[in-house]
DRENLUMTI-912855 format. One record per atom (N, C-alpha, C, O): z, x, y. Coordinates in steps of 0.2 Angstrom, whole numbers, plus 5000, padded with zeros to 4 digits. Each point is the difference from the previous one (the first is absolute). Example, Ala and Ser with C-alpha at 12.3 -4.5 7.8 and 13.67 -1.06 7.14 Angstrom:
BEGIN
503950664972 500049965006 500050045006 500350054999 499349935006 500150045006 500349965005 500150035006 
END
This chain:
BEGIN
507447715154 500250004993 500049934997 499949994994 500249965010 500049934998 499349975000 499750005005 500149994989 499349985000 500049924999 500549974997 499050005005 499949934999 500049984993 499650034996 500849935001 500049984993 499449964998 499849955004 499850074991 499549964997 500149994993 500150054996 500049895003 500249984993 499749944998 499649975003 500650014991 499749944997 500449944998 500549975002 499150014992 500449964996 499749984993 500049954998 499850104999 499849994993 500550034995 500250065001 500049904994 500550034995 499750004993 499749954998 500450114999 499850014993 500650024996 500350055002 499849914993 500650034996 499750014993 499749964997 500350115001 499850024994 500550004995 500550045000 499549914995 500649994996 499850044993 500249984995 499550085006 499950044994 500650044999 500549995002 499550064993 500550044998 500450035006 500650015000 499050015005 500350045005 500249955006 500450025004 499549924995 500249955005 500050025007 500449985004 499050054998 499950025007 499949945004 499749954998 500550055008 499949955005 499750035006 500150055003 499349924999 499650025005 499949955006 499849954998 500350075008 499949965006 499550035004 500050065002 499449914998 499450035003 500150005007 500349955003 499450105001 500050005007 499449975003 499450004997 500649975009 499549975003 500050025007 500250055002 499549905003 499950025007 500349955004 499849995006 500749974992 500349955004 500750025003 500450034996 499749965010 500750025003 500549964997 500049945000 500550104998 500649974997 500549975005 500250035005 499949904994 500549975005 500750024999 500250014994 500250005011 500750024999 500449955004 499950005006 500649974991 500449955003 500750025000 500250034995 500249955010 500750025000 500449954995 499849944999 500750094998 500449964995 500449955004 500149944997 500250085008 500449955004 499750005007 500350035005 499249924996 499750005007 500549985005 500449964999 499450065007 500449985006 499649955004 499550025003 500749924997 499649955003 500549965005 500549984998 499250005008 500449965005 500750035001 500549965002 499650114998 500650035002 500550004995 500650025001 499249974993 500550014994 499650024994 499449984999 501050054996 499750024994 500049944995 500449965000 499050034996 499949954996 500350024993 499750054997 500849925001 500350024993 499749964995 499849945001 500250094993 499749964994 500449944998 500649995002 499149974994 500349944998 500550014994 499849994994 500750055007 500550024995 500749965001 500149985006 500350024989 500749975001 500450035006 500349975004 499650104997 500450035004 499750005008 500450015004 499049974996 499750005007 500349955005 500250025006 499949914992 500349965005 500750025002 500349995005 500150034990 500750025001 500050065005 500550015004 499050044995 500050065005 499949975007 500350025005 499249944996 499849975006 500649965003 500150015006 500249954990 500649975003 500550045002 500349995005 499950074991 500550045002 499950045007 500450005004 499050024997 499850045006 500049955006 500250025005 499649924993 500049945006 500849995002 500149995006 500350024990 500749995002 500350055005 500449985004 499350074997 500250055005 499749995007 500250035005 499449914995 499849985007 500349935001 499949975006 500650014990 500449945001 500750025002 500250054999 500149905005 500750025002 500550004994 500550035001 499449944993 500549994995 499649984994 499449975000 500950044994 499849974994 500649964997 500550024999 499349924999 500549954998 500250024993 499750034996 500949945002 500350014993 499549974995 499950024994 499949925008 499549964996 499450044998 499850004995 499950045010 499450044999 500250064996 499650024996 501050015005 500250054996 500049984992 499750034996 500649915003 500049984993 499349984997 499950014994 499749975011 499349984997 499650064999 499549994996 500650075007 499650054999 500250064996 499750044998 501049965001 500350064997 500349984993 500349955000 499650094995 500450004994 500650045001 500050064999 500549915004 500650045002 500450034995 500450055001 499549924992 500450044995 499750074999 500450044997 499049975004 499750064999 500350065005 499950064999 500449915007 500350055005 500750004999 500350045003 500049914994 500750005000 500349985006 500650035002 499149935002 500249995007 500049925001 499749964996 500750025009 500049935002 499549995005 499750045003 500149894998 499549995005 500250025007 499650025004 501049984998 500350025006 499950085001 499850025005 500350014989 499950085001 499350025001 499850045003 499849924993 499250015001 499849985007 499650045003 500749915000 499849985007 500350055005 499650025004 501050014994 500250055005 499650074999 499850035005 499949984989 499650065000 499449995003 499750055004 500049894996 499349995003 500150005008 499650025004 501049964998 500150005007 500150075003 499750025005 500650034991 500050075002 499350035000 499850045005 499849944990 499350025000 499649975006 499650045004 500549904998 499749975006 500250035006 499650015005 501050024996 500250035006 499750075000 499850025006 500150014989 499650075000 499349995000 499750055003 500049904995 499349995000 499849935003 499749964996 500450035010 499949945003 499249995000 499650045002 500249894997 499349995000 499650044996 499450035002 500849994992 499650044995 499449974998 499949944999 499650115000 499449984997 499850054995 500250065000 499449924995 499750044995 499450045003 499649985002 500550094998 499550045003 499750054995 499650045001 500649954992 499650044995 500349974993 500649985000 498950024996 500249984993 499950064995 499550024999 501150004999 500050064995 499849984993 499650034997 500749915001 499949984993 500049925000 500549975003 499150004993 500049934999 499849984993 499450014998 501149974998 499949984993 500349935000 500349985004 499649994990 500249934999 500849995001 500249955003 500250104996 500749995000 500450055005 500650005001 499050055002 500350055004 499550015006 499450014999 500949995007 499650015006 500450055004 500650005001 499050055002 500350065003 499650005007 499450025000 500949975006 499750005006 500450045005 500650014999 499050015006 500350035006 500149945006 499549965001 501150035001 500149965006 500250035006 500350055000 499449935006 500150035006 500349955005 499749945001 500850075003 500249955005 499650005006 499850055002 499949894999 499649995006 500450005006 499750015006 500949994994 500450005006 500250085001 500050025006 500250014989 500250075000 499550044996 500150014994 499350015009 499550034996 500250064996 499650014995 500950025007 500250064996 500449994994 500150044996 500149895003 500449984994 499549984994 499749955000 500350104996 499549994994 500450004993 500550055000 499449914996 500350004994 499649994994 499549975000 500750054994 499749984993 500449954997 500650005000 499049954998 500349944997 499649994993 499450004999 501150004996 499749984993 500349934998 500649995000 499049974998 500249934998 499849994992 499450024999 501049964997 499949984993 500249934999 500449975003 499149994993 500249944998 499949994992 499750044997 500549905001 499849984993 499349984999 499749985005 500050034990 499349984999 500049934998 499549975002 501050004995 500049934998 500649975003 500350035004 499849914994 500549965002 500049985008 499549995002 501150025001 500049995007 499750055005 499949995006 500050074991 499750065003 500350025007 499750015005 501049994994 500450025005 500050075001 499950044995 500449995011 500150075001 500550024996 500649985000 499350074995 500550034996 500150085001 500450034997 499249995008 500150075002 499850015007 499549975002 500950075002 499950015007 500250075002 500650024998 499050025005 500250075002 499750005007 499449995001 501050035004 499850015007 500350065003 500650014999 499050045003 500250065003 499650025006 499449995000 500950055004 499650035006 499550054998 500150034995 499449985009 499550044999 499850045006 499949975005 500050094994 499950055006 499349995003 499950025005 499749954991 499350005002 499550044996 499450005000 500950054996 499650054996 500350024994 500650015000 499150004995 500350024993 500050085001 500450034996 499250005008 499950075001 500750035004 500149985005 500250064992 500650035003 499850055006 499450025000 501049985005 499850045006 499850074998 499550035003 500850004992 499850074999 499350014997 499750055000 500049894997 499350004997 499549975005 499450004998 500849985008 499549965004 499450045003 499549975002 500650104998 499550045003 499650044995 499650045002 500549944992 499750044994 499249995000 499849945001 499850114998 499349994999 500049984992 500450004997 498949995001 499949984993 500250064996 500449994995 499450075006 500250054996 500750025000 500350014995 500049985011 500850015000 500349954996 500550024996 499349925004 500349944996 500050024993 500549994996 498950035002 499950014992 500450064998 500250004995 499850055010 500450064998 500749984999 500450024996 499949945009 500749984999 500149954994 500550014997 499049955002 500149964994 500150044993 500449984996 499350075004 500050054994 500750024999 500250024994 500249995011 500750025000 500549954998 500650024999 499249925000 500549955000 500149974992 500449964999 499250074997 500149994993 499850064996 499650045002 500649974991 499750054997 499350004997 499750054998 500149885001 499349994998 499749955004 499949944999 499850085007 499749965005 499250004999 499750044997 500049905004 499349995001 499949965006 500349955001 499150075003 499849965005 499350005001 499750054998 500049895003 499349995001 499849965006 500349945000 499350085004 499749965006 499350004998 499750065001 500049894997 499350004998 499649945004 500349955002 499050064998 499649945002 499649984994 499750044996 500249895003 499649974995 499350005004 499949965004 499650084993 499450005004 499549944998 500349954996 499150045006 499649944999 499750004993 499649964998 500650094998 499850004992 500649984996 500049994994 500650005009 500649994997 500450064997 500549994996 499350075007 500350064998 500650015004 500049995006 500550044992 500650035004 499950075002 499950044996 500049975011 499950065002 500650035004 500249975005 500250084992 500650025003 499950035007 499550045001 500949945004 500050035006 500650055001 499950055003 500749934995 500550044999 500449994994 500049954997 500250114999 500349994994 500550054998 499950065003 500649924993 500450054997 500149984993 500449954999 499450094996 500149994993 499849934998 500349974996 499150015007 499849934999 499749994993 499949944998 500050114998 499849994993 500550024995 499850014994 500849995008 500650024995 500349934998 500149965004 500150044990 500349944997 500749995003 500450055001 499749895001 500749995003 500249934997 499649954999 501150045001 500349944998 499849955006 500150025006 499849924992 499749955005 500549945002 500049975005 500550024990 500549945001 499549945000 499550004997 500649955008 499749944999 499350005003 499649954999 500150115003 499350005002 499649994993 499449985001 500950034993 499649984994 499749935000 499549994997 500849975007 499849935000 499349985003 499849954998 500050105005 499349995002 499550004994 499549975001 500750064994 499549994994 500149934996 499649984997 501049995004 500149934998 499549965003 499749964997 500350055010 499649965004 499250014999 499649954999 500250115000 499350024998 499849964994 499549984999 501050034996 499849964993 500049935001 499649974997 500850005007 500049935002 499349985003 499749954998 500050095006 499449985003 499450014995 499649955000 500550104996 499550004994 500049944996 499549984997 501150015001 500149944995 499749935003 499849964996 500350045010 499749945004 499349994999 499749954998 499950115003 499350005000 499849994993 499449974999 501050054996 499849994993 500149924998 499849984994 500649995010 500149934998 500749994996 500149954997 500250115002 500649994996 500649975004 500549974997 499550035010 500649975003 499749965006 499450015002 501049955001 499849975006 500650025005 500649994998 499250035008 500550025005 500549955002 500550015003 499349934995 500549945002 500449974994 500349955001 499550084993 500449974994 500750015001 500350055003 500149914994 500750005000 500350054995 499850014995 500750035007 500450054996 500749985000 500349995005 499950004989 500749974999 500550065000 499950054997 500749945007 500550055000 500449994993 500349954999 499750114997 500349994994 500550064999 499950055003 500649944993 500650055000 499750074997 500350055002 499249954994 499850064997 499750055005 499950064999 499949915007 499750045005 500450025006 499850035005 500949954995 500450015005 500250075000 500150034995 499850005011 500050085001 500550015005 500149975005 500250094995 500550035006 499650005006 499450025000 500949965006 499650005006 499549945001 499650005004 500549954992 499649945001 500449955005 500549974998 499250025007 500349955005 499949934998 500549965001 499050034995 499949934997 500449994994 500049944997 500450105001 500549994994 500449945001 500349974995 499950025011 500549945002 499649934999 500449955001 499050054999 499649944999 500249974993 500150044995 499849895004 500149974993 499550034995 499450005002 500850014992 499550024995 499649944999 500249945001 499150074998 499549955000 499749995006 499549965001 500750075005 499749995006 499350025000 499850064997 499749905006 499350024999 499850035007 500149985005 499650084994 499850045006 499250014999 499850024995 499849965010 499350015000 499950084999 500450045003 499149984993 499950074999 499950045007 500250055001 499549915003 499950035007 500650025003 500150055004 500549914996 500650025002 500350054996 500450045003 499549974991 500350054996 499750075002 500450045000 499049965001 499750065003 500350025006 500150065002 500049895003 500350025006 500750025000 500250055003 500249924993 500750024999 500050074997 500550045001 499149974994 500050074997 499850055004 500350065000 499249935004 499750065004 500450005007 500250055003 499849895000 500350005007 500850015000 500250045004 500149924992 500850005000 500250064995 500650015000 498950014996 500250044994 500549974995 500450044998 499549905001 500549964996 499850024993 499550004997 501050034999 499950034994 499949954994 499650014995 500749935006 499949954995 499349975001 499649994995 500250005011 499349985001 499550054997 499549984997 500650095004 499650054997 500049994992 499550014997 501149985000 500050004993 499649934997 499750004995 500449955009 499649944999 499250015000 499749984996 500150065009 499350025001 499850044994 499449994998 501050065001 499950044994 499849964994 499650024996 500949935002 499949964994 499449965001 499749994994 500149985011 499549955001 499350044999 499649984996 500350085007 499450044999 500050034993 499450004997 501150035001 500150034993 499950085001 499550025004 500950014993 500050075000 499350044998 499850045003 499949934992 499450034997 499550005006 499650055001 500349895002 499549995005 500250045006 499550045003 501149974999 500250045006 499850074999 499750035004 500549994990 499850074998 499350025000 499750055001 499949904996 499350005000 499750015007 499550045002 500749925003 499850015007 500250075003 499650035003 501049994996 500350065002 499550064998 499850045003 500049954990 499650064998 499350005003 499650054999 500249895004 499350005002 499950025008 499550005002 501150025001 500050015007 499850075002 500050015006 500050034990 499850075001 500650045003 499950045004 500749944994 500650035002 500050074997 499750024995 500750035008 500150074998 500250014993 499850044996 500749925002 500350004993 500349934999 500650005000 499049954998 500349944999 500549994994 500449965000 499650104995 500550004995 500750005003 500549984996 499650045010 500750005002 500249935002 500649995001 499049964999 500249945002 500049954993 500249945001 499650094994 499949974994 500550024994 500050074999 500349894998 500149935000 500349985007 500550045003 499349915000 500349985007 500649954998 499949944999 500750095002 500649974999 500149955006 499850015005 500549934993 500249955005 500750035003 500250054998 500149915006 500650025004 500650004994 500350055000 499849904996 500550004996 499950064995 500550034998 498949984999 499950064996 500150065003 500350054996 499549965010 500250075003 500750015001 500350054999 500149895003 500750015000 500350014993 500550045000 499349944995 500250014993 500050084999 500450034997 499050005005 499950074999 500550045004 500350054998 499949925008 500550045004 500749994998 500450055000 499749894997 500749994999 500249974993 500649994999 499050004997 500249974993 499950054994 500249984995 499650085006 500050054994 500350065002 500150025006 500250024989 500250065001 499550055004 499449984998 500850065006 499550045003 499550044996 499450005001 500850024993 499650044995 499449954998 499450024999 500849925000 499549954997 499549985006 499450004999 500949995007 499549995006 499650065001 499449985001 500850084998 499650065001 499450004995 499550025001 500749964993 499550004994 499449955003 499450024998 500849935005 499549955002 499650035006 499350015000 501050025005 499750035006 499550064997 499550005003 500750044993 499650064998 499549984994 499750054997 500449895000 499649984994 499249995002 499849995006 499850014989 499349985000 500049935002 500449965000 499050025003 499949935001 500149954994 500249955001 499650084993 500149964994 500749994999 500249954998 500250105003 500750004999 500349955005 500449964998 499450055008 500349955005 499949934998 500449965001 498950034997 499949934999 500449974994 500249945000 499950104995 500449984994 500749995002 500349954998 500050105006 500749995002 500149945005 500549964999 499050025005 500049945004 500149944996 500449965001 499150044994 500049944995 500649994996 500349954999 500050114998 500550004995 500750005004 500549974997 499650065008 500650015003 500249975007 500549975001 499050035003 500149975007 499949935000 500449965003 499050014995 499949935001 500549964996 500249955003 500050074991 500549954997 500749995004 500449964999 499750095006 500649995004 500049945005 500549985003 498950004999 499949945004 500250025007 499950065002 500249905003 500250015007 500650055000 500549994997 499450055008 500650055001 500549975004 500049975005 500650044992 500649975003 500650055000 500549995005 499650064991 500650044999 499850085000 499550024997 500950015007 500050075001 500450044994 500650005000 499150034995 500350034995 500050075000 500550034998 499050005005 500050075001 499750025007 499949955004 500150114998 499850025007 499550065000 500250065000 499249924999 499450045000 499750025006 499450005001 501050015005 499750005006 499550075001 499650005004 500550044991 499650065000 499349994999 499650055001 500249894996 499349994998 499749955005 499449984999 500950015007 499849955005 499350025002 499649965002 500350105000 499450035003 499550014994 499449975001 500750074994 499550014995 499949954995 499650004996 500949955004 500049954994 499849935003 500249954996 499550045010 499849945002 499350005002 499750054999 500149895004 499350005002 499750055005 500450025005 499150024993 499850065004 499250005001 499649984996 500250045010 499350015002 500050045006 500550035002 498949985001 499950045005 499949965007 499849944999 500350095006 499949975007 499249985000 499849955002 499850094995 499349995000 499849944996 499649965001 500850034993 499949944996 500249945003 499649954999 500950055005 500249945004 499449985005 499849945001 499950115002 499549995005 499449974997 499749955002 500150084992 499449974996 500249934998 499549965000 501150024998 500149934999 500049965006 499749944999 500550085006 499949965007 499349995001 499849945001 499850114998 499349995001 499749954995 499549975002 500750044992 499749954995 500249935002 499649955000 501050045002 500249935002 499749975006 499849945000 500050115004 499749985007 499349984998 499749965004 500050064991 499349994998 499949934996 499549994997 501149975002 499949944997 499549965004 500050005006 499649954991 499549965003 500349965006 500549974999 499350045007 500249965006 500049924999 499549984997 501049995004 500049935000 500249974993 500149944999 500050114996 500249984993 500849985000 500350035005 499949934991 500749994999 500450064998 500650015002 499150044995 500350064998 500250045006 500550035001 499049975004 500150045006 500549965004 500450045003 499649904997 500549965004 500750024997 500550015004 499649984990 500650024996 500250075002 500650015002 499050044998 500150075001 500250015008 500550035001 499249945003 500150005007 500749985002 500450035004 499849914993 500649975002 500650044996 500550025004 499450004990 500550044997 500150075003 500650025002 498950024999 500050065003 500250005007 500350055003 499549905001 500149995007 500649975002 500249995006 500349994989 500649975002 500550045003 500549975002 499550094997 500550055002 499750065004 499550034997 500849995008 499750065004 500550055000 499950065002 500749934995 500650054999 500350015007 500750005000 499050025005 500350025006 499849955006 499449974999 501050025006 499749975006 499550045004 499950064998 499749915006 499550035004 499550034996 499650055002 500249924992 499450024997 499549955001 499450025001 500749914998 499549955000 499750005007 499449985001 501050045004 499849995007 499450045002 499649995005 500250064990 499550055002 499450004995 499550035001 500649924994 499550004995 499849934998 500449955000 499050044999 499849934998 500249984993 500149944998 499950114998 500249994993 500550054998 499950065001 500649924996 500550054997 500249984993 500249944998 499650114997 500349994993 500550054999 500050065003 500549924993 500650054999 500349994993 500049944998 500250114999 500550004994 500450065000 499750065001 500949944998 500550055000 500549994994 500049954997 500550105003 500549994995 500550055000 499950055004 500649954992 500550054999 500449994994 500049954997 500250115001 500550004994 500650045002 500050055002 500649924996 500650025002 500550004994 500049954997 500350115002 500550004995 500750005003 500150025006 500449964991 500750005002 500350065000 500650015002 499150044995 500350074999 499850045005 500450045003 498949974999 499850045006 499649975005 499650045003 500449904998 499749965005 499250004999 499849994994 499950005011 499249995000 499650064997 500150055003 499549934992 499650054997 499349995002 499650054999 500249895002 499349995001 500049955006 500349955001 499250075004 499949955006 499350015001 499750055002 499949894998 499350005001 499849955005 500249945001 499250085003 499749955004 499350015000 499750054998 499949895002 499350005001 499749955004 500249944999 499350075005 499749955004 499250015000 499850064999 499949885002 499350015002 500049965007 500249945000 499550095005 500049985007 499349995002 499650054999 500249895004 499349995001 499949965006 500349955001 499250075004 499849965005 499349984999 499650044997 500249915006 499349975000 499550055002 500050035005 499549984990 499550055002 500150074999 499650045002 501049984995 500250064999 500250024993 500249954996 499750115001 500250014994 500850004999 500350025005 499949964990 500850004999 500350074999 499650044998 501049965004 500450064999 500549994995 500449955001 499750094995 500549994994 500550065002 499950065001 500849924999 500550045001 500550004994 500249944998 499950114998 500450004994 500650065001 499850055001 500849934998 500650045001 500450004994 500349954999 499750104996 500450004994 500550055000 499850065001 500849924999 500650054999 500349994994 500349954998 499850114998 500350004994 500650065000 499850055003 500749944994 500550055000 500549994994 500449955000 499450084994 500449994994 500850015001 500449974996 499850075009 500750015001 500349955005 500550015002 499049945000 500349955005 500150035007 499750055002 500649915002 500250025006 499549985006 500050035005 499549934993 499549995005 500349955005 500349964999 499550065008 500349975005 499449955003 499650035003 500549914996 499549955001 499850005008 499450005002 501150005002 499950005007 499550065003 499649995004 500650074993 499650055002 499250004998 499650015004 500349974990 499349994997 499749945004 499450015002 501049944999 499749945004 499750025007 499549985002 500950065001 499950025007 499450045000 499549985004 500450074992 499450045000 499449964998 499450015003 500749954992 499449964998 499849955005 499449995001 501149985003 499849955005 499650045006 499649975003 500650094998 499650045005 499350014998 499650005004 500350024989 499350004998 499649945001 499450005002 500949944997 499749945001 499849995007 499549985002 500950045003 499950005007 499350055001 499649975004 500450094994 499550045001 499349984996 499550015003 500649954992 499449974997 499649955004 499449994998 500949985007 499749965004 499450035004 499549975001 500550105000 499550035004 499550044995 499650045003 500549954991 499550034995 499349975001 499550034996 
END
């Protein structure tokens, strides 16, 4: 089933009215490189502010103690509401549980957040998840830390023996509007379904919509409209809920390369809105319309994070429904006249949780696969492919994914209301080994009545990822 990849590197961008983008196929084997290579017995972390702090932290668990001076030097203690001695005591407790710990898997690596698996080399059964966060600027001290034990698998015991068909059957019972796709990208760039459930049905995506921001950024680069290393200034008008970088000083300069990684890998919403602003809505929508998606109008107008939140929380329900059910022309006018003037979202005035599924970014599982295939066909060695590889490859979502694949791309998301809990939970991966066609796994769970149980869906989806290794 896995065929030798034969590809190229010719890029043609037709900037005519249809704005089609064509990546020609050739006969050269495509190189596949690991995002976080394992060299000399350790994982090589990118040159990010968070990387040296992560390495320092893990190193502490192989030392007899951590001095108060080191605690002060490495932690922003005000972020934890702790004294240096309290943090020292906490690290000592971790050291006792995970003596001589080493990083054995990198789940996520972005400029300000690192999520790794650590395993005690003294007690091999002691495995933990460690999440480290730092400032992007200033002293770049640790301002976020989460450490928790890990059983070794995301798959719950009840799901560990499921076959592929059984897993997808169970997935369908876990939300009222499920979609699942396991597909192969063949050597022509087409998505060939191997297993599927409702893969051509529209589903709410949550942050998966950000893959189209990245796609537009790649196209804008080829047109010469942007440079992937140009600086993007943090401005108040683009601060969005869920923006980890919101705590950085206004005016902070982020290379666009880091903005795409923060937006896709960390799913930072402010980074996403900055990217949306830099590329421009008109161009993003032009690119979306060129990709051959099943119904691109469901993504157009492409609201940014603050705009989508305004639709959820800033208008009476009847007004919000007028937008959701309106024509594209009506939606565009409403956006310009009513939503954009509100600026960044800050205040909850209404509760329109009932439109979270039908009134947010929507596409099909097959649309997502097509977009992965499109991104994968960027010219090898180009800056656009480097930007895409780093952004899409910075998060694997689950442990024990990178250990089985040479390349892992991922984007997921969720939408949660305070009224009825989680209504949208989405996962999508492209998984590839050298010399083999990629496998795409897309799991979309929608429930307008809420009540989605993330643990159950994650377990079944992780089981499918295990089974995908043998496709």
